[in-house]
Every structure is written in C-alpha cells, then in structure tokens.
TORKE-133590 format. One record per atom (N, C-alpha, C): residue number from 1; residue in one letter; atom name; y, x, z. Coordinates in steps of 0.1 Angstrom, whole numbers. Layout:
<kebas>
{i:NUM&aa:A&at:CA&py:Y&px:X&pz:Z};
...
</kebas>
This chain:
<kebas>
{i:1&aa:X&at:N&py:556&px:212&pz:-149};
{i:1&aa:X&at:CA&py:542&px:214&pz:-147};
{i:1&aa:X&at:C&py:539&px:214&pz:-132};
{i:2&aa:X&at:N&py:529&px:206&pz:-128};
{i:2&aa:X&at:CA&py:526&px:204&pz:-114};
{i:2&aa:X&at:C&py:514&px:213&pz:-111};
{i:3&aa:X&at:N&py:516&px:221&pz:-100};
{i:3&aa:X&at:CA&py:505&px:230&pz:-96};
{i:3&aa:X&at:C&py:500&px:225&pz:-82};
{i:4&aa:X&at:N&py:487&px:223&pz:-81};
{i:4&aa:X&at:CA&py:481&px:218&pz:-69};
{i:4&aa:X&at:C&py:479&px:230&pz:-60};
{i:5&aa:X&at:N&py:486&px:229&pz:-49};
{i:5&aa:X&at:CA&py:484&px:239&pz:-38};
{i:5&aa:X&at:C&py:479&px:232&pz:-26};
{i:6&aa:X&at:N&py:469&px:238&pz:-20};
{i:6&aa:X&at:CA&py:463&px:233&pz:-8};
{i:6&aa:X&at:C&py:466&px:241&pz:4};
{i:7&aa:X&at:N&py:470&px:234&pz:14};
{i:7&aa:X&at:CA&py:472&px:242&pz:27};
{i:7&aa:X&at:C&py:459&px:243&pz:33};
{i:8&aa:X&at:N&py:457&px:252&pz:43};
{i:8&aa:X&at:CA&py:444&px:254&pz:50};
{i:8&aa:X&at:C&py:439&px:241&pz:56};
{i:9&aa:X&at:N&py:447&px:232&pz:61};
{i:9&aa:X&at:CA&py:442&px:219&pz:67};
{i:9&aa:X&at:C&py:437&px:210&pz:56};
{i:10&aa:X&at:N&py:444&px:209&pz:45};
{i:10&aa:X&at:CA&py:439&px:201&pz:34};
{i:10&aa:X&at:C&py:427&px:206&pz:27};
{i:11&aa:X&at:N&py:425&px:219&pz:27};
{i:11&aa:X&at:CA&py:413&px:226&pz:22};
{i:11&aa:X&at:C&py:401&px:222&pz:31};
{i:12&aa:X&at:N&py:403&px:222&pz:44};
{i:12&aa:X&at:CA&py:393&px:218&pz:53};
{i:12&aa:X&at:C&py:389&px:203&pz:51};
{i:13&aa:X&at:N&py:399&px:195&pz:49};
{i:13&aa:X&at:CA&py:397&px:181&pz:47};
{i:13&aa:X&at:C&py:389&px:179&pz:34};
{i:14&aa:X&at:N&py:391&px:186&pz:23};
{i:14&aa:X&at:CA&py:384&px:185&pz:11};
{i:14&aa:X&at:C&py:369&px:189&pz:13};
{i:15&aa:X&at:N&py:367&px:200&pz:21};
{i:15&aa:X&at:CA&py:353&px:204&pz:24};
{i:15&aa:X&at:C&py:346&px:194&pz:32};
{i:16&aa:X&at:N&py:352&px:188&pz:42};
{i:16&aa:X&at:CA&py:346&px:178&pz:50};
{i:16&aa:X&at:C&py:342&px:166&pz:41};
{i:17&aa:X&at:N&py:351&px:161&pz:33};
{i:17&aa:X&at:CA&py:349&px:150&pz:24};
{i:17&aa:X&at:C&py:337&px:153&pz:15};
{i:18&aa:X&at:N&py:336&px:165&pz:9};
{i:18&aa:X&at:CA&py:325&px:168&pz:0};
{i:18&aa:X&at:C&py:312&px:169&pz:8};
{i:19&aa:X&at:N&py:312&px:174&pz:20};
{i:19&aa:X&at:CA&py:300&px:175&pz:28};
{i:19&aa:X&at:C&py:295&px:161&pz:32};
{i:20&aa:X&at:N&py:304&px:152&pz:36};
{i:20&aa:X&at:CA&py:301&px:139&pz:39};
{i:20&aa:X&at:C&py:295&px:131&pz:27};
{i:21&aa:X&at:N&py:301&px:133&pz:16};
{i:21&aa:X&at:CA&py:296&px:127&pz:4};
{i:21&aa:X&at:C&py:282&px:131&pz:0};
{i:22&aa:X&at:N&py:280&px:144&pz:2};
{i:22&aa:X&at:CA&py:266&px:150&pz:-1};
{i:22&aa:X&at:C&py:256&px:144&pz:9};
{i:23&aa:X&at:N&py:260&px:143&pz:21};
{i:23&aa:X&at:CA&py:250&px:138&pz:31};
{i:23&aa:X&at:C&py:247&px:123&pz:28};
{i:24&aa:X&at:N&py:257&px:115&pz:24};
{i:24&aa:X&at:CA&py:255&px:101&pz:21};
{i:24&aa:X&at:C&py:246&px:100&pz:9};
{i:25&aa:X&at:N&py:248&px:108&pz:-1};
{i:25&aa:X&at:CA&py:239&px:108&pz:-13};
{i:25&aa:X&at:C&py:225&px:112&pz:-9};
{i:26&aa:X&at:N&py:223&px:122&pz:-1};
{i:26&aa:X&at:CA&py:209&px:126&pz:3};
{i:26&aa:X&at:C&py:203&px:114&pz:11};
{i:27&aa:X&at:N&py:210&px:108&pz:20};
{i:27&aa:X&at:CA&py:205&px:97&pz:28};
{i:27&aa:X&at:C&py:201&px:85&pz:19};
{i:28&aa:X&at:N&py:209&px:82&pz:9};
{i:28&aa:X&at:CA&py:206&px:71&pz:0};
{i:28&aa:X&at:C&py:193&px:74&pz:-8};
{i:29&aa:X&at:N&py:192&px:86&pz:-13};
{i:29&aa:X&at:CA&py:180&px:90&pz:-21};
{i:29&aa:X&at:C&py:168&px:90&pz:-12};
{i:30&aa:X&at:N&py:168&px:94&pz:0};
{i:30&aa:X&at:CA&py:157&px:94&pz:9};
{i:30&aa:X&at:C&py:153&px:79&pz:12};
{i:31&aa:X&at:N&py:163&px:71&pz:15};
{i:31&aa:X&at:CA&py:160&px:57&pz:17};
{i:31&aa:X&at:C&py:153&px:50&pz:5};
{i:32&aa:X&at:N&py:158&px:53&pz:-7};
{i:32&aa:X&at:CA&py:152&px:47&pz:-19};
{i:32&aa:X&at:C&py:138&px:52&pz:-21};
{i:33&aa:X&at:N&py:135&px:65&pz:-19};
{i:33&aa:X&at:CA&py:122&px:71&pz:-20};
{i:33&aa:X&at:C&py:112&px:64&pz:-10};
{i:34&aa:X&at:N&py:117&px:62&pz:2};
{i:34&aa:X&at:CA&py:108&px:56&pz:13};
{i:34&aa:X&at:C&py:105&px:41&pz:9};
{i:35&aa:X&at:N&py:115&px:34&pz:4};
{i:35&aa:X&at:CA&py:113&px:20&pz:0};
{i:35&aa:X&at:C&py:103&px:20&pz:-12};
{i:36&aa:X&at:N&py:104&px:28&pz:-21};
{i:36&aa:X&at:CA&py:95&px:29&pz:-33};
{i:36&aa:X&at:C&py:81&px:32&pz:-28};
{i:37&aa:X&at:N&py:79&px:41&pz:-19};
{i:37&aa:X&at:CA&py:66&px:45&pz:-14};
{i:37&aa:X&at:C&py:60&px:33&pz:-7};
{i:38&aa:X&at:N&py:68&px:26&pz:2};
{i:38&aa:X&at:CA&py:63&px:15&pz:9};
{i:38&aa:X&at:C&py:58&px:4&pz:-1};
{i:39&aa:X&at:N&py:66&px:1&pz:-11};
{i:39&aa:X&at:CA&py:63&px:-9&pz:-21};
{i:39&aa:X&at:C&py:50&px:-6&pz:-28};
{i:40&aa:X&at:N&py:48&px:7&pz:-32};
{i:40&aa:X&at:CA&py:36&px:11&pz:-39};
{i:40&aa:X&at:C&py:24&px:10&pz:-30};
{i:41&aa:X&at:N&py:25&px:13&pz:-17};
{i:41&aa:X&at:CA&py:14&px:12&pz:-7};
{i:41&aa:X&at:C&py:10&px:-3&pz:-6};
{i:42&aa:X&at:N&py:20&px:-11&pz:-5};
{i:42&aa:X&at:CA&py:18&px:-26&pz:-3};
{i:42&aa:X&at:C&py:11&px:-31&pz:-16};
{i:43&aa:X&at:N&py:15&px:-27&pz:-27};
{i:43&aa:X&at:CA&py:9&px:-32&pz:-40};
{i:43&aa:X&at:C&py:-6&px:-27&pz:-41};
{i:44&aa:X&at:N&py:-8&px:-14&pz:-37};
{i:44&aa:X&at:CA&py:-22&px:-9&pz:-37};
{i:44&aa:X&at:C&py:-31&px:-17&pz:-28};
{i:45&aa:X&at:N&py:-25&px:-19&pz:-16};
{i:45&aa:X&at:CA&py:-33&px:-27&pz:-6};
{i:45&aa:X&at:C&py:-37&px:-41&pz:-11};
{i:46&aa:X&at:N&py:-27&px:-47&pz:-17};
{i:46&aa:X&at:CA&py:-29&px:-61&pz:-22};
{i:46&aa:X&at:C&py:-40&px:-60&pz:-34};
{i:47&aa:X&at:N&py:-39&px:-51&pz:-42};
{i:47&aa:X&at:CA&py:-48&px:-49&pz:-53};
{i:47&aa:X&at:C&py:-62&px:-47&pz:-48};
{i:48&aa:X&at:N&py:-64&px:-38&pz:-38};
{i:48&aa:X&at:CA&py:-77&px:-36&pz:-32};
{i:48&aa:X&at:C&py:-82&px:-48&pz:-25};
{i:49&aa:X&at:N&py:-74&px:-56&pz:-18};
{i:49&aa:X&at:CA&py:-79&px:-68&pz:-12};
{i:49&aa:X&at:C&py:-83&px:-78&pz:-23};
{i:50&aa:X&at:N&py:-76&px:-79&pz:-33};
{i:50&aa:X&at:CA&py:-80&px:-89&pz:-44};
{i:50&aa:X&at:C&py:-93&px:-84&pz:-50};
{i:51&aa:X&at:N&py:-95&px:-71&pz:-53};
{i:51&aa:X&at:CA&py:-107&px:-67&pz:-59};
{i:51&aa:X&at:C&py:-119&px:-69&pz:-49};
{i:52&aa:X&at:N&py:-117&px:-66&pz:-36};
{i:52&aa:X&at:CA&py:-128&px:-68&pz:-27};
{i:52&aa:X&at:C&py:-131&px:-83&pz:-26};
{i:53&aa:X&at:N&py:-122&px:-92&pz:-26};
{i:53&aa:X&at:CA&py:-124&px:-106&pz:-25};
{i:53&aa:X&at:C&py:-132&px:-111&pz:-38};
{i:54&aa:X&at:N&py:-128&px:-106&pz:-49};
{i:54&aa:X&at:CA&py:-135&px:-110&pz:-62};
{i:54&aa:X&at:C&py:-150&px:-105&pz:-61};
{i:55&aa:X&at:N&py:-152&px:-93&pz:-57};
{i:55&aa:X&at:CA&py:-165&px:-87&pz:-56};
{i:55&aa:X&at:C&py:-174&px:-96&pz:-46};
{i:56&aa:X&at:N&py:-168&px:-99&pz:-35};
{i:56&aa:X&at:CA&py:-175&px:-107&pz:-25};
{i:56&aa:X&at:C&py:-179&px:-121&pz:-31};
{i:57&aa:X&at:N&py:-169&px:-127&pz:-37};
{i:57&aa:X&at:CA&py:-172&px:-140&pz:-43};
{i:57&aa:X&at:C&py:-183&px:-140&pz:-54};
{i:58&aa:X&at:N&py:-182&px:-130&pz:-62};
{i:58&aa:X&at:CA&py:-193&px:-128&pz:-72};
{i:58&aa:X&at:C&py:-206&px:-126&pz:-66};
{i:59&aa:X&at:N&py:-207&px:-118&pz:-56};
{i:59&aa:X&at:CA&py:-220&px:-115&pz:-49};
{i:59&aa:X&at:C&py:-225&px:-128&pz:-42};
{i:60&aa:X&at:N&py:-216&px:-135&pz:-36};
{i:60&aa:X&at:CA&py:-221&px:-147&pz:-29};
{i:60&aa:X&at:C&py:-226&px:-158&pz:-39};
{i:61&aa:X&at:N&py:-219&px:-159&pz:-50};
{i:61&aa:X&at:CA&py:-223&px:-168&pz:-61};
{i:61&aa:X&at:C&py:-237&px:-164&pz:-66};
{i:62&aa:X&at:N&py:-239&px:-151&pz:-68};
{i:62&aa:X&at:CA&py:-252&px:-146&pz:-73};
{i:62&aa:X&at:C&py:-263&px:-150&pz:-63};
{i:63&aa:X&at:N&py:-260&px:-148&pz:-50};
{i:63&aa:X&at:CA&py:-270&px:-151&pz:-40};
{i:63&aa:X&at:C&py:-273&px:-166&pz:-39};
{i:64&aa:X&at:N&py:-263&px:-174&pz:-40};
{i:64&aa:X&at:CA&py:-265&px:-188&pz:-40};
{i:64&aa:X&at:C&py:-273&px:-193&pz:-52};
{i:65&aa:X&at:N&py:-270&px:-187&pz:-64};
{i:65&aa:X&at:CA&py:-278&px:-191&pz:-75};
{i:65&aa:X&at:C&py:-292&px:-186&pz:-74};
{i:66&aa:X&at:N&py:-295&px:-174&pz:-68};
{i:66&aa:X&at:CA&py:-308&px:-170&pz:-66};
{i:66&aa:X&at:C&py:-315&px:-179&pz:-56};
{i:67&aa:X&at:N&py:-309&px:-183&pz:-46};
{i:67&aa:X&at:CA&py:-315&px:-192&pz:-36};
{i:67&aa:X&at:C&py:-318&px:-206&pz:-42};
{i:68&aa:X&at:N&py:-309&px:-210&pz:-50};
{i:68&aa:X&at:CA&py:-310&px:-224&pz:-56};
{i:68&aa:X&at:C&py:-323&px:-224&pz:-66};
{i:69&aa:X&at:N&py:-325&px:-213&pz:-73};
{i:69&aa:X&at:CA&py:-335&px:-213&pz:-83};
{i:69&aa:X&at:C&py:-348&px:-207&pz:-78};
{i:70&aa:X&at:N&py:-349&px:-203&pz:-66};
{i:70&aa:X&at:CA&py:-361&px:-197&pz:-61};
{i:70&aa:X&at:C&py:-363&px:-201&pz:-46};
{i:71&aa:X&at:N&py:-375&px:-204&pz:-43};
{i:71&aa:X&at:CA&py:-378&px:-207&pz:-29};
{i:71&aa:X&at:C&py:-387&px:-197&pz:-23};
{i:72&aa:X&at:N&py:-388&px:-185&pz:-29};
{i:72&aa:X&at:CA&py:-396&px:-175&pz:-24};
{i:72&aa:X&at:C&py:-390&px:-169&pz:-12};
{i:73&aa:X&at:N&py:-398&px:-165&pz:-2};
{i:73&aa:X&at:CA&py:-393&px:-159&pz:10};
{i:73&aa:X&at:C&py:-387&px:-145&pz:8};
{i:74&aa:X&at:N&py:-393&px:-138&pz:-2};
{i:74&aa:X&at:CA&py:-388&px:-125&pz:-6};
{i:74&aa:X&at:C&py:-373&px:-126&pz:-11};
{i:75&aa:X&at:N&py:-371&px:-136&pz:-19};
{i:75&aa:X&at:CA&py:-358&px:-138&pz:-25};
{i:75&aa:X&at:C&py:-348&px:-142&pz:-14};
{i:76&aa:X&at:N&py:-352&px:-150&pz:-5};
{i:76&aa:X&at:CA&py:-343&px:-154&pz:6};
{i:76&aa:X&at:C&py:-340&px:-142&pz:15};
{i:77&aa:X&at:N&py:-350&px:-134&pz:18};
{i:77&aa:X&at:CA&py:-347&px:-122&pz:26};
{i:77&aa:X&at:C&py:-338&px:-112&pz:19};
{i:78&aa:X&at:N&py:-340&px:-110&pz:6};
{i:78&aa:X&at:CA&py:-331&px:-102&pz:-2};
{i:78&aa:X&at:C&py:-317&px:-107&pz:-2};
{i:79&aa:X&at:N&py:-316&px:-120&pz:-4};
{i:79&aa:X&at:CA&py:-303&px:-126&pz:-3};
{i:79&aa:X&at:C&py:-296&px:-124&pz:10};
{i:80&aa:X&at:N&py:-303&px:-125&pz:21};
{i:80&aa:X&at:CA&py:-297&px:-123&pz:34};
{i:80&aa:X&at:C&py:-293&px:-109&pz:35};
{i:81&aa:X&at:N&py:-300&px:-99&pz:30};
{i:81&aa:X&at:CA&py:-296&px:-85&pz:31};
{i:81&aa:X&at:C&py:-284&px:-83&pz:23};
{i:82&aa:X&at:N&py:-283&px:-89&pz:11};
{i:82&aa:X&at:CA&py:-271&px:-88&pz:2};
{i:82&aa:X&at:C&py:-259&px:-93&pz:9};
{i:83&aa:X&at:N&py:-260&px:-105&pz:15};
{i:83&aa:X&at:CA&py:-249&px:-111&pz:22};
{i:83&aa:X&at:C&py:-244&px:-103&pz:34};
{i:84&aa:X&at:N&py:-254&px:-97&pz:41};
{i:84&aa:X&at:CA&py:-250&px:-88&pz:53};
{i:84&aa:X&at:C&py:-243&px:-76&pz:48};
{i:85&aa:X&at:N&py:-248&px:-70&pz:37};
{i:85&aa:X&at:CA&py:-241&px:-58&pz:31};
{i:85&aa:X&at:C&py:-227&px:-61&pz:27};
{i:86&aa:X&at:N&py:-225&px:-73&pz:20};
{i:86&aa:X&at:CA&py:-212&px:-77&pz:16};
{i:86&aa:X&at:C&py:-203&px:-79&pz:28};
{i:87&aa:X&at:N&py:-207&px:-85&pz:38};
{i:87&aa:X&at:CA&py:-199&px:-87&pz:50};
{i:87&aa:X&at:C&py:-195&px:-73&pz:56};
{i:88&aa:X&at:N&py:-204&px:-64&pz:57};
{i:88&aa:X&at:CA&py:-201&px:-51&pz:62};
{i:88&aa:X&at:C&py:-191&px:-44&pz:53};
{i:89&aa:X&at:N&py:-192&px:-45&pz:40};
{i:89&aa:X&at:CA&py:-183&px:-38&pz:31};
{i:89&aa:X&at:C&py:-169&px:-44&pz:33};
{i:90&aa:X&at:N&py:-168&px:-57&pz:34};
{i:90&aa:X&at:CA&py:-155&px:-64&pz:35};
{i:90&aa:X&at:C&py:-149&px:-60&pz:48};
{i:91&aa:X&at:N&py:-156&px:-61&pz:59};
{i:91&aa:X&at:CA&py:-150&px:-57&pz:72};
{i:91&aa:X&at:C&py:-145&px:-43&pz:72};
{i:92&aa:X&at:N&py:-153&px:-34&pz:66};
{i:92&aa:X&at:CA&py:-149&px:-20&pz:66};
{i:92&aa:X&at:C&py:-137&px:-18&pz:57};
{i:93&aa:X&at:N&py:-136&px:-25&pz:46};
{i:93&aa:X&at:CA&py:-124&px:-23&pz:37};
{i:93&aa:X&at:C&py:-112&px:-29&pz:44};
{i:94&aa:X&at:N&py:-113&px:-40&pz:51};
{i:94&aa:X&at:CA&py:-101&px:-46&pz:58};
{i:94&aa:X&at:C&py:-97&px:-37&pz:69};
{i:95&aa:X&at:N&py:-106&px:-31&pz:76};
{i:95&aa:X&at:CA&py:-102&px:-22&pz:87};
{i:95&aa:X&at:C&py:-95&px:-10&pz:82};
{i:96&aa:X&at:N&py:-101&px:-4&pz:71};
{i:96&aa:X&at:CA&py:-94&px:8&pz:65};
{i:96&aa:X&at:C&py:-80&px:5&pz:60};
{i:97&aa:X&at:N&py:-78&px:-7&pz:54};
{i:97&aa:X&at:CA&py:-65&px:-10&pz:49};
{i:97&aa:X&at:C&py:-55&px:-12&pz:60};
{i:98&aa:X&at:N&py:-60&px:-19&pz:71};
{i:98&aa:X&at:CA&py:-51&px:-21&pz:82};
{i:98&aa:X&at:C&py:-47&px:-8&pz:88};
{i:99&aa:X&at:N&py:-57&px:2&pz:90};
{i:99&aa:X&at:CA&py:-53&px:15&pz:95};
{i:99&aa:X&at:C&py:-44&px:22&pz:86};
{i:100&aa:X&at:N&py:-46&px:22&pz:73};
{i:100&aa:X&at:CA&py:-37&px:29&pz:64};
{i:100&aa:X&at:C&py:-23&px:23&pz:65};
{i:101&aa:X&at:N&py:-21&px:10&pz:65};
{i:101&aa:X&at:CA&py:-8&px:4&pz:66};
{i:101&aa:X&at:C&py:-1&px:7&pz:79};
{i:102&aa:X&at:N&py:-9&px:6&pz:90};
{i:102&aa:X&at:CA&py:-3&px:9&pz:103};
{i:102&aa:X&at:C&py:1&px:24&pz:105};
{i:103&aa:X&at:N&py:-7&px:33&pz:99};
{i:103&aa:X&at:CA&py:-4&px:47&pz:100};
{i:103&aa:X&at:C&py:8&px:50&pz:92};
{i:104&aa:X&at:N&py:10&px:44&pz:80};
{i:104&aa:X&at:CA&py:21&px:47&pz:72};
{i:104&aa:X&at:C&py:33&px:40&pz:78};
</kebas>
C-alpha cells in the first residue's frame, strides 16, 4: 500500500499550484464576461443604427410622396419641418451611440 506523504516544501508547492490555477480560472472567466458584454453592446448599437436608418428612410419617403402629390406651401413647409426633425433625431442618436461605445 502506498501512502502519500508530503514534505513541507512539497505542500507549499501544491498550495502555489492550486492558487495559480484558481487565478488563471478567474482571469479566464473575467475575460470571457468582458468579451460577451462588448459583443452585446456592439449588437445593440448595430440594431439601434438599423432601426434609426429605417425610420429615417420611411419618413423621407413619406415626405417625398407628400411633396409629389401636393403643391401646397403648407405641405412643403410641413415636409421641411419633418425632414429637419428627422435630421436632428439621427444626429442625436449617432452622437449618443458614439459616446456610449467610447465610454464603454
């Protein structure tokens, strides 16, 4: 029968190996969590950009159709206001997304 007996120096070596292994596991877990968070943030930013672009395109198409079928000055003025509002919303959304990405 073989009995495992550890000398004080080998016991210290075992403790060091276990501590190093735990540190490596913690570092790997932290790196994986950070990568997952970054990927989620990038996906959210891309989805927001796509939604904003779709909204802008739809609003511009509506304005163009309104202008095409009407020559009223009121409609032209309303269309100009809508286009200006869309531009402001898009610029604001892009600035917010850039700030969020840079801060993270």
